[in-house]
C-alpha positions in Angstrom: 121.5 87.8 93.4 122.9 87.7 89.6 121.2 91.3 88.7 123.6 94.0 87.3 124.7 96.5 89.5 123.9 100.1 88.3 125.9 102.1 91.2 129.5 102.1 89.9 131.3 104.8 89.1 130.3 105.1 85.6 127.0 105.0 86.4 127.3 107.6 89.2 129.0 110.2 86.8 126.2 109.4 84.5 123.8 111.7 86.9 123.5 115.3 86.8 126.1 116.9 88.4 124.2 120.4 88.2 120.9 119.5 89.6 123.0 118.5 93.0 124.4 122.0 93.6 120.6 122.9 94.3 118.2 120.2 95.2 117.9 116.9 95.3 115.5 115.1 93.3 113.2 112.1 95.1 110.5 109.8 94.2 108.9 108.1 96.5 107.7 104.5 96.1 105.2 102.4 98.1 102.4 100.4 98.0 100.8 102.7 100.6 99.2 106.1 100.1 99.5 107.1 103.5 102.8 106.4 104.1 103.7 108.0 101.0 101.9 111.4 101.9 103.8 111.5 105.7 106.8 110.9 103.6 106.4 113.8 101.3 105.1 116.1 104.4 108.6 115.1 105.9 111.0 115.7 103.2 109.2 118.6 101.6 110.0 120.3 104.8 113.8 120.3 104.0 114.4 122.8 101.4 117.1 121.0 99.8 114.8 118.2 98.9 112.3 118.1 96.0 109.6 115.6 95.7 109.4 115.1 91.8 107.1 111.9 91.8 105.3 109.3 93.8 103.6 106.0 93.1 103.2 102.0 93.8 105.8 99.5 93.2 106.2 97.3 90.4 105.8 98.7 86.8 104.7 102.2 87.6 107.8 103.2 89.2 109.8 102.0 86.7 108.1 104.5 83.9 108.0 107.4 86.8 112.0 107.0 87.4 112.4 107.1 83.8 110.3 110.0 82.9 111.5 112.2 86.4 114.9 111.1 86.3 115.1 111.6 90.4 118.6 111.5 92.0 117.3 109.1 94.9 114.2 106.7 95.1 112.7 105.8 98.5 111.4 102.1 97.7 109.0 100.7 100.3 110.0 97.0 100.9 107.5 95.1 103.2 109.6 91.9 103.6 109.3 89.0 102.5 108.1 89.7 99.0 109.9 90.4 95.8 108.2 93.3 94.2 111.4 95.3 95.4 113.8 92.6 93.9 111.9 92.9 90.7 112.0 96.9 91.0 115.9 97.0 91.5 116.2 94.2 88.3 114.6 96.9 86.0 116.4 99.8 86.9 119.6 97.6 86.4 118.3 95.8 83.3 116.8 99.1 82.0 120.4 101.0 82.8 118.5 103.6 84.8 120.9 105.7 86.9 119.2 106.4 90.1 120.4 105.8 93.9 118.1 103.3 95.5 116.8 103.7 99.4 115.0 100.5 100.3 112.7 101.2 103.1 112.2 97.9 105.1 110.1 96.9 107.7 113.3 95.2 109.7 117.0 96.1 109.1 117.4 92.3 110.3 115.6 90.9 107.5 118.0 88.4 105.4 117.2 90.1 102.4 119.2 93.1 103.2 122.3 91.7 101.6 120.3 90.7 98.5 119.1 94.3 98.4 122.8 95.4 98.0 123.5 92.8 95.4 120.7 94.1 93.3 121.6 97.3 93.7 120.3 99.4 96.4 122.8 102.2 97.5 121.0 102.0 101.1 118.8 100.1 103.6 117.0 102.0 106.4 114.4 100.8 108.6 110.5 102.1 108.3 110.5 103.3 111.8 114.1 105.1 111.1 113.9 108.7 112.7 113.8 111.8 110.2 117.2 112.7 110.5 118.5 108.9 110.0 116.3 109.4 106.7 117.7 112.6 105.9 121.6 111.5 106.4 121.0 108.2 104.0 119.7 110.4 101.6 122.7 112.5 101.7 125.0 109.7 102.1 123.8 107.8 99.1 123.8 111.2 96.5 127.5 111.5 97.8 128.1 108.8 96.1 128.5 106.2 99.4 126.3 103.6 100.8 124.3 103.1 104.0 123.0 100.8 106.2 120.4 101.4 108.8 121.7 102.6 112.1 125.5 101.7 111.1 125.6 104.9 109.0 127.6 105.5 105.8 130.4 103.1 104.1 132.5 104.4 101.2 131.7 101.3 99.1 129.6 98.2 98.6 131.8 95.4 99.6 132.8 96.8 102.5 128.5 97.6 103.4 128.1 94.1 103.0 130.8 93.2 105.5 129.7 95.7 108.0 126.3 94.4 107.0 127.6 90.7 107.8 129.7 91.7 110.7 126.6 93.3 112.5 124.7 90.1 111.9 127.6 88.4 113.4 127.5 90.4 116.5 123.9 90.0 117.4 123.9 86.2 116.9 127.2 85.9 119.1 126.0 87.8 122.2 122.3 87.4 121.6 122.1 91.3 121.4 119.3 93.0 119.3 119.6 95.4 116.9 118.2 98.3 119.3 120.6 97.0 122.2 123.5 97.2 120.2 122.3 100.7 119.6 122.0 101.2 123.3 125.5 99.5 124.3 126.9 101.8 121.7 125.7 104.8 123.3 126.9 103.6 127.0 130.3 103.6 125.7 129.9 106.8 124.3 128.9 108.1 127.7 125.2 108.8 127.0 122.7 109.1 130.3 119.6 107.3 130.2 118.1 110.5 129.2 120.6 111.0 126.4 120.0 107.7 125.4 116.3 108.1 125.2 116.5 111.1 123.0 118.9 109.7 120.8 116.7 106.8 119.6 113.5 108.2 120.3 112.6 106.2 122.8 111.4 106.8 126.7 114.0 106.5 129.8 112.1 103.4 131.0 112.6 101.7 127.6 116.2 102.2 128.1 116.3 100.9 131.7 114.5 97.5 130.4 116.9 97.5 127.6 120.2 97.7 129.5 118.6 95.0 132.0 118.3 92.3 129.7 121.9 93.8 128.2 123.6 92.9 131.4 121.8 89.8 131.7 123.0 88.9 128.4 126.9 89.5 128.6 127.0 89.2 132.6 127.7 92.6 133.7 126.1 94.9 136.4 126.9 98.2 135.7 128.2 100.5 132.9 131.6 100.0 133.7 131.5 96.1 133.6 129.4 96.9 130.0 132.3 99.0 128.7 135.2 96.6 129.7 132.9 93.7 128.0 132.9 95.9 124.5 136.5 96.8 125.0 137.3 93.0 125.5 135.3 91.4 122.7 135.9 94.5 120.6 132.5 95.1 119.9 132.8 97.9 117.8 135.7 97.6 116.5 135.9 98.9 112.8 135.5 96.9 109.9 
């Protein structure tokens, strides 16, 4: 975790502001060509984005980023593993000014905090929706940080605290990240159908999750669940 951070104000200022007014230049780095191809098609559908290169991980992506000078790198990371750490370290040690979004297999992985310390500007799950991915890109280009479904955070220190707080909530009440997403949607007043659309899952899956949630927190209805959330300040701003 001793890596030099590359996302401080000075490094951000070094990025070329004029290009941001037109298109966001993106490099895709992942070990699987099929995954890269799918991601390319998805991103190219957004006219604001321009894919300026793609590669596997390791030295090849570092050389590519130095050559193409993108605003954002989408870096695949199938944890456990060290290739992504080595890549972030090379960005930092080489003074490469780029904002990196780490695409992880599981947002709950312990290495997420390490990724932020190593210089990543964002961490999202590889099964995130297209909307979340595009929002995360906009967020890091604007100079903020992004962690999973929790969304944008103004600075790295706050981002780290938010991540640790989410982990604490999961451990304290035994709720998974998906269950926390559903609890938040219930508190927002969403119906099962709206939750299913929001999370890209079926209504039957929502019902199963709600049953598990009720059993874990001792609630028997949405009202009781909302009261539980209020009493424990589950989603209190960090």
